[in-house]
TORPA-4810 file (N, C-alpha, C, O; in nm, 3 decimals):
<nodes>
NODE_1_16.051_14.013_7.296_16.153_14.032_7.398_16.232_14.160_7.370_16.275_14.184_7.258_M
NODE_2_16.250_14.240_7.474_16.338_14.355_7.465_16.473_14.319_7.526_16.480_14.241_7.620_L
NODE_3_16.580_14.376_7.471_16.714_14.352_7.522_16.776_14.487_7.557_16.788_14.575_7.472_I
NODE_4_16.814_14.503_7.683_16.868_14.629_7.731_17.020_14.624_7.736_17.077_14.531_7.793_L
NODE_5_17.086_14.723_7.677_17.231_14.728_7.671_17.284_14.854_7.738_17.216_14.957_7.740_L
NODE_6_17.405_14.846_7.794_17.470_14.968_7.843_17.530_15.043_7.726_17.545_14.987_7.617_P
NODE_7_17.565_15.170_7.744_17.639_15.241_7.639_17.786_15.201_7.649_17.820_15.111_7.726_P
NODE_8_17.871_15.265_7.575_18.015_15.245_7.591_18.080_15.383_7.600_18.034_15.478_7.538_S
NODE_9_18.186_15.392_7.677_18.261_15.518_7.681_18.324_15.545_7.545_18.332_15.660_7.502_E
NODE_10_18.367_15.438_7.478_18.427_15.455_7.346_18.320_15.483_7.241_18.213_15.423_7.242_G
NODE_11_18.352_15.575_7.151_18.261_15.609_7.043_18.339_15.607_6.911_18.458_15.637_6.908_K
NODE_12_18.271_15.573_6.806_18.335_15.575_6.674_18.367_15.718_6.634_18.305_15.813_6.683_A
NODE_13_18.464_15.734_6.546_18.499_15.868_6.498_18.378_15.930_6.429_18.314_15.866_6.345_D
NODE_14_18.348_16.052_6.464_18.232_16.120_6.406_18.263_16.167_6.264_18.377_16.203_6.235_A
NODE_15_18.165_16.166_6.176_18.185_16.219_6.041_18.203_16.370_6.047_18.162_16.434_6.144_P
NODE_16_18.264_16.427_5.944_18.286_16.572_5.943_18.161_16.649_5.902_18.146_16.767_5.935_K
NODE_17_18.071_16.581_5.831_17.948_16.646_5.788_17.830_16.558_5.819_17.843_16.437_5.836_R
NODE_18_17.712_16.620_5.827_17.591_16.544_5.851_17.492_16.623_5.933_17.527_16.725_5.994_G
NODE_19_17.368_16.578_5.934_17.264_16.646_6.009_17.282_16.626_6.159_17.332_16.524_6.205_N
NODE_20_17.238_16.726_6.233_17.247_16.720_6.380_17.134_16.634_6.435_17.041_16.597_6.363_A
NODE_21_17.143_16.602_6.563_17.041_16.521_6.629_16.906_16.594_6.627_16.900_16.716_6.642_V
NODE_22_16.799_16.518_6.609_16.663_16.569_6.616_16.593_16.495_6.729_16.555_16.379_6.713_E
NODE_23_16.576_16.560_6.841_16.525_16.494_6.961_16.389_16.428_6.939_16.362_16.321_6.992_L
NODE_24_16.305_16.493_6.860_16.171_16.440_6.840_16.170_16.313_6.754_16.066_16.248_6.744_E
NODE_25_16.281_16.277_6.694_16.286_16.159_6.609_16.353_16.040_6.678_16.366_15.934_6.618_R
NODE_26_16.394_16.058_6.803_16.455_15.948_6.876_16.346_15.855_6.930_16.230_15.894_6.943_L
NODE_27_16.384_15.733_6.962_16.293_15.638_7.026_16.230_15.703_7.150_16.297_15.774_7.225_T
NODE_28_16.101_15.677_7.170_16.025_15.738_7.279_16.034_15.891_7.272_16.095_15.952_7.359_L
NODE_29_15.973_15.952_7.171_15.979_16.098_7.157_15.920_16.174_7.274_15.946_16.293_7.290_P
NODE_30_15.840_16.105_7.358_15.786_16.172_7.476_15.894_16.208_7.577_15.868_16.280_7.673_E
NODE_31_16.016_16.159_7.556_16.129_16.194_7.642_16.198_16.323_7.596_16.302_16.360_7.651_L
NODE_32_16.142_16.390_7.498_16.209_16.506_7.440_16.248_16.610_7.544_16.361_16.657_7.545_R
NODE_33_16.155_16.647_7.632_16.185_16.751_7.730_16.292_16.706_7.829_16.379_16.785_7.867_D
NODE_34_16.288_16.580_7.868_16.390_16.527_7.961_16.526_16.527_7.893_16.627_16.557_7.956_A
NODE_35_16.529_16.492_7.765_16.656_16.495_7.690_16.705_16.636_7.670_16.825_16.663_7.682_R
NODE_36_16.616_16.726_7.640_16.653_16.866_7.618_16.714_16.925_7.745_16.808_17.003_7.737_R
NODE_37_16.661_16.890_7.861_16.713_16.943_7.987_16.859_16.901_8.007_16.943_16.983_8.045_A
NODE_38_16.889_16.773_7.982_17.026_16.724_8.000_17.118_16.782_7.893_17.231_16.822_7.923_V
NODE_39_17.071_16.786_7.770_17.153_16.839_7.660_17.190_16.984_7.685_17.306_17.022_7.672_L
NODE_40_17.092_17.067_7.719_17.120_17.209_7.745_17.217_17.226_7.860_17.309_17.308_7.855_D
NODE_41_17.197_17.147_7.966_17.282_17.155_8.084_17.426_17.117_8.050_17.520_17.183_8.094_D
NODE_42_17.443_17.011_7.973_17.576_16.963_7.938_17.649_17.060_7.846_17.768_17.085_7.864_L
NODE_43_17.578_17.115_7.749_17.639_17.212_7.657_17.681_17.338_7.732_17.790_17.391_7.711_V
NODE_44_17.595_17.384_7.820_17.627_17.504_7.900_17.748_17.478_7.990_17.837_17.562_7.999_K
NODE_45_17.751_17.364_8.054_17.864_17.328_8.140_17.993_17.325_8.061_18.098_17.365_8.112_L
NODE_46_17.988_17.279_7.937_18.109_17.262_7.856_18.172_17.393_7.814_18.284_17.395_7.763_S
NODE_47_18.101_17.504_7.836_18.160_17.635_7.809_18.270_17.668_7.910_18.350_17.758_7.887_A
NODE_48_18.273_17.596_8.021_18.376_17.612_8.124_18.451_17.480_8.134_18.415_17.395_8.215_D
NODE_49_18.556_17.461_8.053_18.624_17.332_8.045_18.672_17.278_8.180_18.662_17.158_8.206_P
NODE_50_18.723_17.365_8.266_18.773_17.318_8.395_18.660_17.260_8.479_18.673_17.153_8.538_E
NODE_51_18.548_17.331_8.484_18.434_17.283_8.560_18.378_17.155_8.498_18.336_17.064_8.569_A
NODE_52_18.377_17.149_8.366_18.323_17.032_8.297_18.408_16.908_8.324_18.355_16.800_8.350_A
NODE_53_18.540_16.924_8.319_18.628_16.810_8.348_18.602_16.756_8.489_18.595_16.635_8.509_L
NODE_54_18.588_16.846_8.584_18.563_16.806_8.721_18.428_16.737_8.736_18.417_16.632_8.799_S
NODE_55_18.324_16.797_8.679_18.189_16.742_8.691_18.177_16.605_8.626_18.111_16.516_8.679_T
NODE_56_18.241_16.588_8.510_18.231_16.462_8.437_18.333_16.359_8.483_18.332_16.244_8.437_L
NODE_57_18.423_16.399_8.574_18.523_16.307_8.626_18.628_16.270_8.523_18.672_16.155_8.519_G
NODE_58_18.668_16.366_8.441_18.765_16.340_8.335_18.899_16.404_8.368_18.904_16.503_8.441_L
NODE_59_19.007_16.349_8.315_19.140_16.406_8.334_19.164_16.513_8.228_19.096_16.515_8.125_T
NODE_60_19.261_16.603_8.251_19.291_16.707_8.152_19.323_16.651_8.014_19.301_16.718_7.913_P
NODE_61_19.376_16.529_8.009_19.408_16.469_7.881_19.284_16.439_7.796_19.296_16.410_7.677_G
NODE_62_19.167_16.446_7.857_19.042_16.421_7.785_18.965_16.550_7.758_18.843_16.549_7.741_L
NODE_63_19.037_16.660_7.755_18.973_16.789_7.730_18.901_16.793_7.595_18.805_16.868_7.577_A
NODE_64_18.946_16.712_7.501_18.880_16.706_7.371_18.736_16.659_7.383_18.653_16.695_7.300_G
NODE_65_18.706_16.579_7.485_18.568_16.534_7.507_18.478_16.652_7.544_18.360_16.655_7.509_E
NODE_66_18.535_16.748_7.615_18.458_16.867_7.653_18.430_16.952_7.530_18.319_17.004_7.514_I
NODE_67_18.528_16.966_7.443_18.507_17.039_7.318_18.396_16.974_7.237_18.313_17.042_7.177_D
NODE_68_18.395_16.842_7.235_18.292_16.770_7.159_18.154_16.792_7.221_18.057_16.812_7.149_R
NODE_69_18.146_16.787_7.354_18.018_16.812_7.421_17.965_16.952_7.393_17.845_16.972_7.382_N
NODE_70_18.056_17.047_7.381_18.014_17.186_7.357_17.946_17.202_7.222_17.871_17.297_7.200_A
NODE_71_17.972_17.108_7.129_17.916_17.118_6.993_17.803_17.019_6.968_17.768_16.992_6.853_R
NODE_72_17.745_16.964_7.074_17.647_16.857_7.057_17.526_16.896_6.973_17.471_16.813_6.901_L
NODE_73_17.484_17.020_6.982_17.361_17.059_6.913_17.380_17.074_6.763_17.282_17.075_6.688_E
NODE_74_17.504_17.085_6.717_17.530_17.101_6.574_17.616_16.989_6.516_17.634_16.982_6.394_T
NODE_75_17.668_16.903_6.600_17.758_16.797_6.553_17.682_16.695_6.468_17.564_16.669_6.493_A
NODE_76_17.749_16.637_6.368_17.685_16.533_6.286_17.641_16.414_6.371_17.715_16.367_6.457_P
NODE_77_17.521_16.366_6.346_17.467_16.252_6.419_17.476_16.126_6.334_17.462_16.131_6.212_A
NODE_78_17.500_16.013_6.400_17.508_15.884_6.331_17.421_15.783_6.406_17.391_15.804_6.523_V
NODE_79_17.381_15.674_6.342_17.302_15.573_6.412_17.374_15.521_6.536_17.494_15.493_6.531_P
NODE_80_17.301_15.508_6.645_17.361_15.463_6.770_17.431_15.329_6.755_17.533_15.304_6.819_A
NODE_81_17.377_15.243_6.670_17.439_15.112_6.648_17.576_15.120_6.586_17.655_15.026_6.598_G
NODE_82_17.607_15.231_6.521_17.740_15.252_6.463_17.828_15.337_6.553_17.951_15.334_6.542_K
NODE_83_17.766_15.412_6.643_17.842_15.505_6.728_17.914_15.435_6.842_18.031_15.461_6.867_L
NODE_84_17.843_15.346_6.911_17.902_15.282_7.028_18.000_15.173_6.987_17.973_15.093_6.897_Y
NODE_85_18.116_15.172_7.054_18.220_15.074_7.027_18.255_15.005_7.159_18.188_15.027_7.260_T
NODE_86_18.357_14.923_7.158_18.396_14.855_7.281_18.369_14.705_7.272_18.320_14.656_7.171_G
NODE_87_18.402_14.635_7.379_18.402_14.489_7.380_18.266_14.430_7.346_18.257_14.342_7.260_V
NODE_88_18.161_14.476_7.413_18.027_14.420_7.389_17.984_14.446_7.245_17.934_14.355_7.178_L
NODE_89_18.002_14.567_7.198_17.956_14.602_7.064_18.041_14.538_6.955_17.991_14.509_6.846_Y
NODE_90_18.169_14.516_6.984_18.253_14.444_6.888_18.205_14.300_6.873_18.200_14.246_6.762_D
NODE_91_18.170_14.237_6.987_18.122_14.098_6.983_17.985_14.089_6.918_17.956_13.992_6.848_A
NODE_92_17.901_14.187_6.941_17.768_14.191_6.880_17.778_14.209_6.729_17.706_14.145_6.653_L
NODE_93_17.867_14.297_6.685_17.899_14.318_6.543_17.773_14.334_6.458_17.746_14.256_6.367_D
NODE_94_17.697_14.436_6.491_17.569_14.461_6.424_17.581_14.468_6.272_17.492_14.422_6.199_L
NODE_95_17.689_14.525_6.224_17.704_14.549_6.080_17.701_14.421_5.998_17.663_14.423_5.881_A
NODE_96_17.742_14.308_6.058_17.752_14.184_5.982_17.632_14.091_6.002_17.632_13.980_5.950_T
NODE_97_17.531_14.135_6.075_17.408_14.056_6.087_17.334_14.054_5.954_17.347_14.148_5.875_L
NODE_98_17.259_13.949_5.928_17.180_13.948_5.806_17.061_14.044_5.820_17.035_14.096_5.928_D
NODE_99_16.992_14.066_5.710_16.886_14.168_5.707_16.777_14.141_5.810_16.731_14.234_5.876_A
NODE_100_16.735_14.016_5.824_16.629_13.982_5.919_16.673_14.008_6.062_16.596_14.061_6.142_A
NODE_101_16.797_13.971_6.094_16.848_13.992_6.229_16.863_14.142_6.258_16.839_14.186_6.371_A
NODE_102_16.902_14.220_6.157_16.913_14.364_6.177_16.776_14.425_6.205_16.764_14.516_6.287_K
NODE_103_16.673_14.375_6.137_16.538_14.425_6.164_16.496_14.393_6.307_16.435_14.475_6.375_R
NODE_104_16.529_14.272_6.350_16.496_14.235_6.489_16.573_14.323_6.586_16.519_14.365_6.689_R
NODE_105_16.699_14.352_6.554_16.780_14.439_6.642_16.716_14.577_6.654_16.715_14.635_6.763_A
NODE_106_16.664_14.629_6.544_16.601_14.760_6.546_16.478_14.765_6.634_16.444_14.870_6.689_G
NODE_107_16.411_14.651_6.649_16.290_14.646_6.730_16.317_14.609_6.875_16.244_14.651_6.965_K
NODE_108_16.422_14.530_6.899_16.442_14.471_7.031_16.549_14.538_7.117_16.539_14.533_7.240_Q
NODE_109_16.648_14.601_7.057_16.760_14.654_7.134_16.734_14.797_7.182_16.691_14.882_7.105_L
NODE_110_16.761_14.821_7.309_16.755_14.955_7.366_16.886_14.982_7.438_16.929_14.902_7.522_L
NODE_111_16.950_15.093_7.405_17.077_15.132_7.467_17.051_15.245_7.565_16.991_15.347_7.529_I
NODE_112_17.096_15.228_7.690_17.074_15.329_7.792_17.190_15.428_7.793_17.304_15.393_7.762_F
NODE_113_17.159_15.553_7.828_17.257_15.662_7.814_17.232_15.769_7.918_17.118_15.803_7.949_S
NODE_114_17.342_15.822_7.973_17.328_15.933_8.068_17.276_16.059_8.003_17.211_16.140_8.069_G
NODE_115_17.303_16.076_7.874_17.258_16.197_7.802_17.120_16.179_7.740_17.035_16.268_7.754_L
NODE_116_17.095_16.068_7.673_16.972_16.052_7.595_16.864_15.971_7.667_16.751_15.965_7.620_W
NODE_117_16.898_15.910_7.779_16.803_15.826_7.849_16.805_15.686_7.791_16.862_15.595_7.850_G
NODE_118_16.744_15.669_7.676_16.745_15.541_7.605_16.730_15.569_7.456_16.654_15.657_7.416_V
NODE_119_16.803_15.493_7.374_16.794_15.507_7.229_16.790_15.371_7.164_16.838_15.272_7.220_V
NODE_120_16.731_15.365_7.044_16.736_15.246_6.962_16.860_15.250_6.875_16.925_15.354_6.864_G
NODE_121_16.895_15.138_6.814_17.020_15.134_6.737_17.013_15.219_6.610_17.117_15.255_6.555_I
NODE_122_16.893_15.251_6.565_16.881_15.334_6.446_16.870_15.482_6.476_16.873_15.564_6.384_G
NODE_123_16.858_15.518_6.603_16.848_15.659_6.640_16.979_15.731_6.609_17.087_15.681_6.642_D
NODE_124_16.970_15.846_6.546_17.089_15.919_6.506_17.127_16.019_6.615_17.052_16.111_6.646_R
NODE_125_17.246_15.999_6.673_17.294_16.084_6.782_17.442_16.118_6.758_17.513_16.042_6.692_I
NODE_126_17.488_16.232_6.811_17.630_16.266_6.798_17.712_16.199_6.908_17.658_16.155_7.009_P
NODE_127_17.842_16.191_6.886_17.932_16.139_6.990_17.932_16.235_7.108_17.921_16.356_7.091_A
NODE_128_17.943_16.179_7.229_17.933_16.261_7.351_18.010_16.191_7.463_18.056_16.078_7.448_Y
NODE_129_18.022_16.260_7.574_18.080_16.199_7.695_17.998_16.245_7.815_18.004_16.362_7.854_R
NODE_130_17.921_16.154_7.873_17.839_16.188_7.990_17.783_16.058_8.048_17.688_16.003_7.994_C
NODE_131_17.843_16.011_8.156_17.799_15.885_8.215_17.682_15.907_8.310_17.654_16.020_8.349_S
NODE_132_17.616_15.800_8.347_17.497_15.810_8.430_17.529_15.853_8.574_17.441_15.900_8.645_I
NODE_133_17.654_15.838_8.615_17.691_15.877_8.751_17.713_16.026_8.770_17.745_16.070_8.881_G
NODE_134_17.697_16.104_8.664_17.724_16.248_8.668_17.610_16.324_8.737_17.493_16.286_8.728_V
NODE_135_17.647_16.432_8.806_17.550_16.525_8.864_17.570_16.660_8.794_17.669_16.728_8.818_R
NODE_136_17.477_16.697_8.707_17.489_16.821_8.631_17.437_16.940_8.713_17.355_16.922_8.803_L
NODE_137_17.486_17.061_8.682_17.452_17.179_8.765_17.303_17.204_8.781_17.257_17.233_8.892_P
NODE_138_17.226_17.193_8.674_17.083_17.222_8.683_16.998_17.096_8.693_16.903_17.091_8.771_S
NODE_139_17.031_16.995_8.616_16.952_16.872_8.613_16.969_16.791_8.740_16.876_16.721_8.782_T
NODE_140_17.086_16.800_8.802_17.114_16.720_8.921_17.161_16.581_8.884_17.209_16.560_8.772_G
NODE_141_17.149_16.485_8.976_17.194_16.348_8.947_17.117_16.287_8.830_16.994_16.284_8.830_P
NODE_142_17.190_16.240_8.731_17.123_16.191_8.610_17.045_16.063_8.635_16.942_16.041_8.572_L
NODE_143_17.091_15.980_8.727_17.019_15.856_8.755_16.876_15.886_8.801_16.781_15.823_8.756_A
NODE_144_16.862_15.982_8.892_16.730_16.019_8.940_16.647_16.087_8.833_16.526_16.063_8.823_G
NODE_145_16.710_16.172_8.754_16.641_16.241_8.646_16.577_16.141_8.550_16.462_16.156_8.510_H
NODE_146_16.654_16.039_8.513_16.603_15.943_8.415_16.506_15.843_8.475_16.416_15.795_8.406_W
NODE_147_16.521_15.810_8.601_16.422_15.721_8.664_16.282_15.780_8.653_16.187_15.710_8.619_R
NODE_148_16.270_15.908_8.682_16.140_15.975_8.676_16.086_15.976_8.533_15.966_15.955_8.511_K
NODE_149_16.174_16.001_8.438_16.130_16.015_8.298_16.098_15.882_8.232_16.009_15.874_8.148_A
NODE_150_16.171_15.776_8.270_16.162_15.650_8.197_16.056_15.555_8.248_16.005_15.473_8.172_L
NODE_151_16.022_15.563_8.376_15.934_15.462_8.435_15.808_15.436_8.353_15.786_15.323_8.308_D
NODE_152_15.726_15.536_8.333_15.601_15.516_8.262_15.621_15.480_8.117_15.555_15.390_8.065_G
NODE_153_15.713_15.549_8.050_15.735_15.529_7.907_15.783_15.387_7.877_15.733_15.324_7.784_A
NODE_154_15.878_15.337_7.954_15.931_15.204_7.928_15.837_15.094_7.978_15.832_14.986_7.919_L
NODE_155_15.763_15.120_8.085_15.664_15.022_8.130_15.563_14.996_8.018_15.526_14.882_7.992_D
NODE_156_15.521_15.103_7.953_15.423_15.089_7.845_15.485_15.020_7.724_15.422_14.934_7.662_E
NODE_157_15.609_15.056_7.690_15.675_14.996_7.575_15.696_14.846_7.595_15.673_14.768_7.504_L
NODE_158_15.740_14.807_7.714_15.771_14.667_7.741_15.645_14.581_7.756_15.643_14.465_7.714_A
NODE_159_15.540_14.639_7.815_15.418_14.560_7.837_15.450_14.436_7.917_15.515_14.443_8.021_G
NODE_160_15.403_14.320_7.868_15.427_14.192_7.935_15.544_14.116_7.876_15.568_14.001_7.913_D
NODE_161_15.618_14.178_7.784_15.730_14.109_7.720_15.841_14.079_7.819_15.859_14.149_7.919_E
NODE_162_15.915_13.972_7.790_16.036_13.944_7.865_16.140_14.049_7.833_16.154_14.090_7.717_L
NODE_163_16.213_14.094_7.934_16.319_14.193_7.914_16.451_14.132_7.958_16.471_14.103_8.076_V
NODE_164_16.541_14.113_7.863_16.675_14.062_7.893_16.763_14.182_7.925_16.795_14.263_7.838_L
NODE_165_16.800_14.192_8.051_16.869_14.312_8.101_17.018_14.285_8.111_17.064_14.217_8.202_D
NODE_166_17.094_14.339_8.017_17.239_14.320_8.012_17.316_14.446_8.049_17.435_14.459_8.020_L
NODE_167_17.247_14.540_8.113_17.311_14.665_8.151_17.409_14.646_8.267_17.395_14.553_8.347_R
NODE_168_17.506_14.734_8.276_17.594_14.739_8.392_17.517_14.795_8.510_17.412_14.857_8.492_S
NODE_169_17.567_14.774_8.631_17.493_14.812_8.751_17.463_14.961_8.755_17.357_15.001_8.805_S
NODE_170_17.552_15.044_8.704_17.530_15.188_8.708_17.406_15.229_8.629_17.336_15.322_8.667_A
NODE_171_17.379_15.159_8.519_17.266_15.193_8.433_17.139_15.116_8.469_17.029_15.154_8.427_Y
NODE_172_17.153_15.009_8.544_17.038_14.926_8.578_16.935_15.002_8.662_16.816_14.971_8.656_A
NODE_173_16.980_15.100_8.740_16.888_15.174_8.825_16.802_15.275_8.751_16.710_15.333_8.810_G
NODE_174_16.828_15.297_8.623_16.749_15.394_8.548_16.605_15.347_8.528_16.512_15.428_8.522_M
NODE_175_16.588_15.216_8.517_16.454_15.159_8.501_16.459_15.012_8.539_16.551_14.940_8.500_W
NODE_176_16.361_14.969_8.617_16.354_14.828_8.659_16.235_14.763_8.590_16.120_14.794_8.623_V
NODE_177_16.259_14.673_8.495_16.148_14.609_8.424_16.070_14.513_8.513_16.125_14.454_8.605_P
NODE_178_15.941_14.500_8.484_15.856_14.409_8.562_15.889_14.263_8.533_15.882_14.179_8.623_R
NODE_179_15.924_14.233_8.410_15.948_14.095_8.368_16.091_14.084_8.317_16.114_14.044_8.203_N
NODE_180_16.185_14.119_8.404_16.324_14.126_8.362_16.407_14.006_8.407_16.381_13.946_8.511_G
NODE_181_16.508_13.972_8.326_16.603_13.866_8.357_16.743_13.921_8.334_16.772_13.978_8.229_V
NODE_182_16.830_13.903_8.433_16.970_13.944_8.419_17.057_13.821_8.394_17.013_13.708_8.411_T
NODE_183_17.180_13.847_8.354_17.273_13.739_8.321_17.406_13.762_8.390_17.458_13.874_8.390_V
NODE_184_17.461_13.657_8.450_17.598_13.658_8.499_17.681_13.564_8.413_17.633_13.458_8.371_R
NODE_185_17.804_13.603_8.387_17.895_13.519_8.309_18.004_13.468_8.403_18.072_13.546_8.468_V
NODE_186_18.019_13.335_8.409_18.116_13.274_8.498_18.214_13.186_8.422_18.179_13.123_8.322_L
NODE_187_18.337_13.185_8.472_18.441_13.098_8.418_18.509_13.030_8.536_18.564_13.096_8.624_H
NODE_188_18.505_12.898_8.537_18.561_12.826_8.651_18.490_12.858_8.781_18.550_12.853_8.888_G
NODE_189_18.363_12.889_8.771_18.284_12.920_8.890_18.298_13.062_8.941_18.236_13.099_9.041_G
NODE_190_18.378_13.143_8.873_18.399_13.280_8.916_18.343_13.378_8.814_18.350_13.355_8.693_K
NODE_191_18.287_13.489_8.863_18.234_13.592_8.774_18.350_13.660_8.702_18.449_13.697_8.765_V
NODE_192_18.337_13.677_8.571_18.441_13.743_8.493_18.397_13.886_8.462_18.278_13.918_8.467_V
NODE_193_18.493_13.972_8.432_18.460_14.113_8.409_18.472_14.150_8.262_18.371_14.166_8.193_S
NODE_194_18.594_14.163_8.213_18.614_14.204_8.074_18.540_14.111_7.977_18.472_14.157_7.885_H
NODE_195_18.553_13.982_7.999_18.494_13.886_7.906_18.344_13.869_7.928_18.275_13.807_7.847_F
NODE_196_18.295_13.923_8.037_18.152_13.931_8.059_18.087_14.010_7.946_17.982_13.970_7.895_N
NODE_197_18.148_14.120_7.906_18.094_14.204_7.799_18.095_14.131_7.665_17.998_14.136_7.590_K
NODE_198_18.205_14.063_7.637_18.215_13.993_7.509_18.111_13.881_7.501_18.048_13.863_7.397_A
NODE_199_18.094_13.808_7.609_17.997_13.699_7.609_17.856_13.753_7.591_17.777_13.695_7.517_T
NODE_200_17.824_13.863_7.657_17.691_13.922_7.642_17.668_13.968_7.498_17.558_13.953_7.445_K
NODE_201_17.770_14.024_7.436_17.757_14.064_7.297_17.730_13.945_7.206_17.648_13.954_7.115_G
NODE_202_17.798_13.833_7.232_17.778_13.712_7.151_17.639_13.654_7.174_17.575_13.604_7.081_R
NODE_203_17.591_13.662_7.298_17.457_13.611_7.329_17.352_13.689_7.251_17.263_13.631_7.190_I
NODE_204_17.364_13.821_7.254_17.267_13.905_7.183_17.271_13.874_7.034_17.166_13.861_6.971_V
NODE_205_17.390_13.863_6.980_17.403_13.832_6.836_17.335_13.699_6.804_17.261_13.688_6.706_R
NODE_206_17.361_13.597_6.886_17.304_13.465_6.861_17.152_13.467_6.870_17.084_13.405_6.788_A
NODE_207_17.099_13.538_6.967_16.953_13.546_6.982_16.890_13.618_6.862_16.787_13.574_6.811_L
NODE_208_16.951_13.725_6.820_16.898_13.799_6.705_16.904_13.715_6.578_16.810_13.714_6.499_L
NODE_209_17.015_13.645_6.560_17.031_13.563_6.439_16.931_13.447_6.437_16.882_13.408_6.331_A
NODE_210_16.901_13.393_6.555_16.811_13.277_6.562_16.664_13.316_6.550_16.581_13.235_6.511_S
NODE_211_16.633_13.441_6.584_16.495_13.485_6.582_16.417_13.441_6.705_16.294_13.454_6.707_G
NODE_212_16.485_13.391_6.808_16.418_13.345_6.930_16.346_13.461_6.999_16.400_13.571_7.010_A
NODE_213_16.223_13.435_7.046_16.146_13.537_7.118_16.085_13.476_7.244_15.963_13.467_7.255_R
NODE_214_16.169_13.432_7.339_16.118_13.369_7.461_16.031_13.464_7.542_16.052_13.585_7.544_P
NODE_215_15.931_13.406_7.610_15.837_13.486_7.687_15.868_13.486_7.837_15.811_13.566_7.911_R
NODE_216_15.958_13.399_7.881_15.992_13.394_8.023_16.133_13.339_8.038_16.197_13.300_7.940_N
NODE_217_16.182_13.336_8.163_16.320_13.295_8.188_16.344_13.150_8.149_16.451_13.117_8.099_A
NODE_218_16.245_13.064_8.171_16.261_12.922_8.135_16.278_12.906_7.985_16.363_12.829_7.940_A
NODE_219_16.198_12.977_7.907_16.209_12.969_7.762_16.339_13.032_7.712_16.397_12.986_7.614_K
NODE_220_16.385_13.136_7.780_16.513_13.197_7.744_16.626_13.097_7.770_16.719_13.086_7.689_L
NODE_221_16.618_13.026_7.882_16.718_12.924_7.912_16.721_12.818_7.803_16.828_12.777_7.758_T
NODE_222_16.603_12.774_7.760_16.594_12.675_7.652_16.657_12.728_7.523_16.730_12.657_7.455_E
NODE_223_16.628_12.854_7.490_16.680_12.913_7.367_16.832_12.922_7.371_16.899_12.891_7.272_A
NODE_224_16.887_12.964_7.484_17.032_12.977_7.495_17.101_12.842_7.493_17.209_12.827_7.435_L
NODE_225_17.040_12.743_7.556_17.098_12.608_7.551_17.097_12.554_7.409_17.192_12.487_7.366_R
NODE_226_16.990_12.582_7.337_16.982_12.539_7.197_17.090_12.605_7.113_17.131_12.551_7.010_A
NODE_227_17.136_12.722_7.156_17.240_12.794_7.084_17.381_12.754_7.131_17.481_12.808_7.085_L
NODE_228_17.386_12.657_7.223_17.515_12.602_7.264_17.570_12.656_7.394_17.685_12.626_7.429_G
NODE_229_17.493_12.735_7.467_17.542_12.791_7.592_17.507_12.700_7.711_17.402_12.636_7.714_Y
NODE_230_17.597_12.696_7.806_17.571_12.623_7.931_17.508_12.721_8.029_17.573_12.813_8.078_R
NODE_231_17.382_12.700_8.056_17.303_12.796_8.133_17.250_12.731_8.260_17.202_12.618_8.257_V
NODE_232_17.259_12.803_8.369_17.206_12.758_8.497_17.105_12.861_8.547_17.138_12.979_8.558_E
NODE_233_16.985_12.817_8.576_16.884_12.906_8.633_16.908_12.920_8.782_16.908_12.820_8.854_E
NODE_234_16.928_13.041_8.829_16.951_13.064_8.972_16.830_13.132_9.036_16.836_13.171_9.152_T
NODE_235_16.724_13.144_8.962_16.604_13.211_9.009_16.530_13.265_8.889_16.582_13.263_8.778_G
NODE_236_16.411_13.314_8.910_16.330_13.361_8.798_16.384_13.488_8.735_16.342_13.525_8.626_S
NODE_237_16.478_13.556_8.804_16.525_13.685_8.754_16.673_13.684_8.717_16.728_13.790_8.685_E
NODE_238_16.740_13.568_8.721_16.882_13.565_8.688_16.922_13.431_8.628_16.879_13.325_8.672_Q
NODE_239_17.006_13.440_8.525_17.066_13.322_8.464_17.217_13.332_8.477_17.275_13.439_8.462_L
NODE_240_17.280_13.219_8.506_17.426_13.211_8.505_17.469_13.139_8.378_17.421_13.030_8.348_D
NODE_241_17.559_13.200_8.305_17.613_13.137_8.183_17.760_13.102_8.208_17.842_13.189_8.238_I
NODE_242_17.790_12.976_8.196_17.926_12.926_8.224_18.001_12.914_8.091_17.955_12.847_7.998_H
NODE_243_18.116_12.978_8.084_18.197_12.972_7.962_18.325_12.895_7.992_18.382_12.908_8.101_V
NODE_244_18.370_12.816_7.896_18.493_12.737_7.912_18.613_12.814_7.860_18.722_12.805_7.917_E
NODE_245_18.594_12.890_7.754_18.705_12.965_7.695_18.673_13.114_7.696_18.559_13.153_7.669_Q
NODE_246_18.770_13.196_7.725_18.753_13.340_7.728_18.804_13.402_7.598_18.798_13.524_7.582_L
</nodes>
């Protein structure tokens, strides 16, 4: 089973020293040219802070993000699993998983990104700011750029495996898995927002810790129920998870 995650706007503080990103060493190295196109475009754009703020939809108070983007090719890179922060990643808490669960995370988790397309948790990347909704001067709309690049590569990687798709709607359009299942989190019959992320992080953690490898939505439902979740199947492509406490 593959598990698809969104990125987070929040990033951990970057180290002052370290090796820069090596595109050919990231997950799916065949995406190198597609990544290089976005990276070059973003770095070039960042030479004009005013234009970069406008293009990326940032306020002047976030000008430091533009400075960081301008140094992407030389900035110290860290494992993606340590770089992304925020509610989902805090709940997932990769650092405290046992060794076996961490190995499973390295094989099963894919994080989608407006800059890198998709990365594994062990891929070393620098901190950046570039969401999937951005339209860069040369690359154009990033969603379309990555759809073209990812379709074949991810279809081959996923094969017939079940794909648990926990991405936000903005990133879901980058690639549509053939055997995918999405999750909604409900409280009192209503869809929740902030706590949706926390619940998804806990679900991923529980699945990794248990070693469950369901092959279809029915088996995933069984696995989640065994882990204590109240799950309702609403169709072959969606599960509703009802939480009592937020």
